[in-house]
C-alpha positions, 0 to 999 in steps of 0.5 A: 343398159349401156349406161354407166349408172342406174337411175335413182327411184325414191320409192325404192327406199321404203321401209322394207328395202331399208330393212333388207339392205341393213340386214344384208350389211349386218349379216356380212359384218357378222362374217367379216368380224372373224377375218382379223381377230380369229386368225390372230387368236389362232396364232396366239394359241400356237396353231400352225399357219397351215391350220390357220389358212385352211380353217379360214379358207374352207369358208369359201368351199362351204359357200357352194354346199347348198347352192343347187338346192336354193331354187327348190327351197325358195319355191317350196317354202316361204322365202323369208323363212328360208333366209331366217333358218339359214341365218340361224344355222350361221348362229349355231355354227358361231355358238359352237365355235364360241364354246370350242374356243373356250376349251384349253385343248384347242390344239386338239379341237381345231378340227371342230373350228374347221368344220364349223367354218365350212358350215358357216360358209354354207349357211352364209352362202344360202342366206345371201343367195336367198336375200339377193336373188329372191327377197330383194328382187321379188319385193321390188318393182321390175324397173327398180330391180337393178337399182335395188341389187346395186344399192343393197350390194353396196351395203354389204361392200361397206361391211368389208371394212366395218366388220374388221374395224368392229372386230379389232376394237372388240378383240382388244378389250374382250378377246375372241369371245367378245368377237363371237358374241358381237358376230352372233348379235349382228346375225340376230339383228339381221333376222329381226329386220327381215322378220319385220318386212312384208314378203308376199306369199308365193304359190309353189311352182309345178315340177320343181327340181330339187337340184338346179343351177337356178338362183345359184350359178350362171354358166355364161358368166364363167369368165366374169366369175374368174376375172372377179375372183382373181381380183378379190383374191388380192384383197383376201391376200392383203387382209392376211397381213393388215390388222390396223384400224387405219387400213380398214378405215381408209378402205371404207373411205375409198369405198365412199369416194368410189360410190360418189365417183360413179355418179359424178366421174364415170357417168358418161365414161367409156364402159370399161373405164371403171374396171381398168381404173380400179385395177390400175389404182390397186396396182399402184397401191401395191407398188407403194406398199412394196417400195415405200415406207412413208407414213402417207403410204399407210393412208393412201394405199388402202384408200386406193385399194378401197376405191379400186375394189369398190368401182370394180365390184359395182361394175361387175355386178351390172355386168352379171345382170346384163349378161343374164337372160330373162328370169336369170337376174337372181342367178346372176346375183348369186354368181356375183356373190360367189365370185366375190366371196370365193376370191376373198376366201382363196386369198385368205387361204393362200396368204395365211398358208404360204405367205405368212412369213414373207410380206414382200413375196405376198405383195409381189404375188398380188401385183402379178395377180392384178396385172394378170387380171388387167390383161385378161380383162382388156384382151379377152373378158371385156370384148367377150362380154360385149359380144355376149351380153343380153341387155 
């Protein structure tokens, strides 16, 4: 398990897996579509940066609401039904937000949007936990599960660029109402795809605990969680000042290069080379954005960011898997998702709340965070991981 890449099994890419991976992407797109358009709309309606930052960032707190009940729910009820009901919960939140945004008294009703964003995070977190830690794992052969997790996560990673691109296009022509409709549509299709797969029935386990960390949080992954969350918080911060097709399009190009490079560049490289390379490239991108104004920077900087976070995310996912003990694979997946999304939400909160009027200070803060992330990874997290990994 010290190899840089996982083998490719053709049989994994059957119809059911394609449907689950596509469902994962559409579910994530439905959430990420709100990232650029929703705060832009709130700002246009005169809401303060404090309200915008808190309303966007509270999503990260909601992710943890149902986590302790995840194991109980998937063992007590059919796993696909728990996922479907979770996505329906998301759709209900989006519908309420759609209705609220049409109200002329939005300055008095912003607290409804705040509550719905929190619940949206809660239902999204549960849906992702059920899909990644249960459905994808339980419907794959044991020797294919690492590849299944790795591949499905890349689908949701591309949603980080696709969601905002779709959002900006729809917002330009149909305003915020069209964005909510598009988000709801993606969530509905995500449900339809899972409805079409066959999920074997699993009998209830005896003595099921209603609350547990199983399929929720991996305690021994704490330092990986912190390191990854710090890194993704930088991406969240950048998303508060970048609202162009070029930026998100070049991030997607960076993801594509990262995916290819993991197979052909880093296959036999030193284990920590991907994370170090990714952090350095993100740091270079931030320096370019801070000190240069040339047109080429608007293309190269987000390309470096996409490449960097792409290879970092993939490597940390495998780190979480290798750190987990027997029967903890699902828990490791949920912990990875929570670390990724928590960091993004924290960055969005900080960016909109404290750095909305000072882009230079935001970029400088991002550089500090990346340098700190690189230092703790090299000096502590990687040696600690090598000592404690179980696979």
